C-alpha positions as YAML, in Angstrom:
chain: A
units: angstrom
residues:
- id: 1
  name: UNK
  ca: [20.77, 17.18, 7.04]
- id: 2
  name: UNK
  ca: [20.50, 20.00, 9.53]
- id: 3
  name: UNK
  ca: [18.69, 23.29, 8.94]
- id: 4
  name: UNK
  ca: [15.70, 21.82, 7.09]
- id: 5
  name: UNK
  ca: [13.09, 22.77, 9.67]
- id: 6
  name: UNK
  ca: [11.45, 25.54, 7.62]
- id: 7
  name: UNK
  ca: [11.33, 23.46, 4.43]
- id: 8
  name: UNK
  ca: [9.95, 20.44, 6.27]
- id: 9
  name: UNK
  ca: [6.98, 22.30, 7.74]
- id: 10
  name: UNK
  ca: [5.10, 22.04, 4.46]
- id: 11
  name: UNK
  ca: [5.85, 18.40, 3.76]
- id: 12
  name: UNK
  ca: [6.13, 16.69, 7.13]
- id: 13
  name: UNK
  ca: [2.50, 15.54, 7.08]
- id: 14
  name: UNK
  ca: [3.11, 13.75, 3.79]
- id: 15
  name: UNK
  ca: [6.34, 12.19, 5.02]
- id: 16
  name: UNK
  ca: [4.64, 10.90, 8.17]
- id: 17
  name: UNK
  ca: [1.67, 9.58, 6.17]
- id: 18
  name: UNK
  ca: [4.06, 7.77, 3.83]
- id: 19
  name: UNK
  ca: [5.70, 6.03, 6.79]
- id: 20
  name: UNK
  ca: [2.30, 5.03, 8.18]
- id: 21
  name: UNK
  ca: [1.22, 3.77, 4.73]
- id: 22
  name: UNK
  ca: [4.00, 1.17, 4.94]
- id: 23
  name: UNK
  ca: [2.31, -0.45, 7.94]
- id: 24
  name: UNK
  ca: [1.04, 0.13, 11.44]
- id: 25
  name: UNK
  ca: [3.40, 2.23, 13.52]
- id: 26
  name: UNK
  ca: [3.61, 4.57, 16.52]
- id: 27
  name: UNK
  ca: [5.10, 8.00, 17.22]
- id: 28
  name: UNK
  ca: [8.48, 7.03, 18.63]
- id: 29
  name: UNK
  ca: [9.08, 4.63, 15.75]
- id: 30
  name: UNK
  ca: [8.20, 7.38, 13.24]
- id: 31
  name: UNK
  ca: [10.63, 9.78, 14.93]
- id: 32
  name: UNK
  ca: [13.44, 7.23, 14.76]
- id: 33
  name: UNK
  ca: [12.62, 6.51, 11.12]
- id: 34
  name: UNK
  ca: [12.91, 10.21, 10.25]
- id: 35
  name: UNK
  ca: [16.18, 10.60, 12.14]
- id: 36
  name: UNK
  ca: [17.54, 7.49, 10.37]
- id: 37
  name: UNK
  ca: [16.58, 9.10, 7.04]
- id: 38
  name: UNK
  ca: [18.79, 12.06, 7.95]
- id: 39
  name: UNK
  ca: [16.21, 14.48, 9.37]
- id: 40
  name: UNK
  ca: [18.33, 15.13, 12.45]
- id: 41
  name: UNK
  ca: [16.38, 18.20, 13.60]
- id: 42
  name: UNK
  ca: [13.13, 16.26, 14.03]
- id: 43
  name: UNK
  ca: [12.11, 15.81, 17.65]
- id: 44
  name: UNK
  ca: [9.45, 13.52, 19.06]
- id: 45
  name: UNK
  ca: [7.20, 16.44, 20.03]
- id: 46
  name: UNK
  ca: [7.05, 17.59, 16.41]
- id: 47
  name: UNK
  ca: [6.00, 14.13, 15.23]
- id: 48
  name: UNK
  ca: [3.27, 13.89, 17.88]
- id: 49
  name: UNK
  ca: [1.95, 17.32, 16.85]
- id: 50
  name: UNK
  ca: [1.76, 16.15, 13.23]
- id: 51
  name: UNK
  ca: [0.06, 12.90, 14.26]
- id: 52
  name: UNK
  ca: [-2.54, 14.81, 16.27]
- id: 53
  name: UNK
  ca: [-3.21, 17.09, 13.30]
- id: 54
  name: UNK
  ca: [-3.59, 14.09, 10.96]
- id: 55
  name: UNK
  ca: [-5.88, 12.43, 13.48]
- id: 56
  name: UNK
  ca: [-8.06, 15.55, 13.71]
- id: 57
  name: UNK
  ca: [-8.27, 15.66, 9.90]
- id: 58
  name: UNK
  ca: [-9.71, 12.14, 10.01]
- id: 59
  name: UNK
  ca: [-6.88, 10.52, 8.04]
- id: 60
  name: UNK
  ca: [-5.83, 7.86, 10.54]
- id: 61
  name: UNK
  ca: [-7.11, 4.82, 12.34]
- id: 62
  name: UNK
  ca: [-5.81, 5.10, 15.91]
- id: 63
  name: UNK
  ca: [-5.69, 2.20, 18.33]
- id: 64
  name: UNK
  ca: [-4.51, 2.52, 21.93]
- id: 65
  name: UNK
  ca: [-2.77, -0.49, 23.39]
- id: 66
  name: UNK
  ca: [-1.20, -1.24, 26.74]
- id: 67
  name: UNK
  ca: [2.55, -0.89, 26.87]
- id: 68
  name: UNK
  ca: [4.85, -2.77, 29.21]
- id: 69
  name: UNK
  ca: [7.18, 0.24, 29.23]
- id: 70
  name: UNK
  ca: [4.73, 2.91, 30.38]
- id: 71
  name: UNK
  ca: [1.41, 4.45, 29.44]
- id: 72
  name: UNK
  ca: [-0.75, 3.06, 26.61]
- id: 73
  name: UNK
  ca: [0.74, 3.58, 23.17]
- id: 74
  name: UNK
  ca: [-1.19, 4.83, 20.12]
- id: 75
  name: UNK
  ca: [-0.73, 2.81, 16.95]
- id: 76
  name: UNK
  ca: [-1.55, 4.42, 13.61]
- id: 77
  name: UNK
  ca: [-2.71, 3.12, 10.25]
- id: 78
  name: UNK
  ca: [-4.14, 5.01, 7.29]
- id: 79
  name: UNK
  ca: [-7.84, 4.97, 6.52]
- id: 80
  name: UNK
  ca: [-9.30, 5.58, 3.03]
- id: 81
  name: UNK
  ca: [-9.17, 9.36, 3.49]
- id: 82
  name: UNK
  ca: [-5.52, 9.08, 4.57]
- id: 83
  name: UNK
  ca: [-4.63, 7.13, 1.44]
- id: 84
  name: UNK
  ca: [-6.41, 9.71, -0.73]
- id: 85
  name: UNK
  ca: [-4.64, 12.57, 1.07]
- id: 86
  name: UNK
  ca: [-1.28, 10.86, 0.59]
- id: 87
  name: UNK
  ca: [-1.95, 10.34, -3.12]
- id: 88
  name: UNK
  ca: [-2.77, 14.05, -3.46]
- id: 89
  name: UNK
  ca: [0.37, 14.96, -1.49]
- id: 90
  name: UNK
  ca: [2.57, 13.05, -3.97]
- id: 91
  name: UNK
  ca: [0.79, 14.64, -6.94]
- id: 92
  name: UNK
  ca: [1.50, 18.09, -5.51]
- id: 93
  name: UNK
  ca: [5.07, 17.10, -4.68]
- id: 94
  name: UNK
  ca: [5.69, 15.84, -8.23]
- id: 95
  name: UNK
  ca: [4.34, 19.09, -9.67]
- id: 96
  name: UNK
  ca: [6.58, 21.13, -7.37]
- id: 97
  name: UNK
  ca: [9.62, 18.96, -8.11]
- id: 98
  name: UNK
  ca: [9.12, 19.42, -11.86]
- id: 99
  name: UNK
  ca: [8.88, 23.20, -11.49]
- id: 100
  name: UNK
  ca: [12.01, 23.32, -9.33]
- id: 101
  name: UNK
  ca: [13.94, 21.22, -11.86]
- id: 102
  name: UNK
  ca: [12.81, 23.62, -14.61]
- id: 103
  name: UNK
  ca: [13.95, 26.55, -12.52]
- id: 104
  name: UNK
  ca: [17.30, 24.92, -11.95]
- id: 105
  name: UNK
  ca: [17.63, 24.15, -15.64]
- id: 106
  name: UNK
  ca: [17.51, 20.35, -15.38]
- id: 107
  name: UNK
  ca: [14.50, 19.86, -17.71]
...
């Protein structure tokens, strides 16, 4: 869906962490995954910015490997802190979802 950029800013870290939690991956693959999910406005640069932020927060294990198609590629997996952060993200998301459903009159 288009026009989600502003809403995604607050949750993109959690979405990216959830993808990484499913198994080792790299930036381009994450971007394609998001586009396939319907997040058409997501560009590769945005994903790499999020990955860098997550890396600086100490939530990822990063391994550089040679690539036959160009420069070395970074592969990402979650470390213990990343798993804890993701768990907290989903707890916050569930709280927010419940409040929004109440607001909408669905609960």
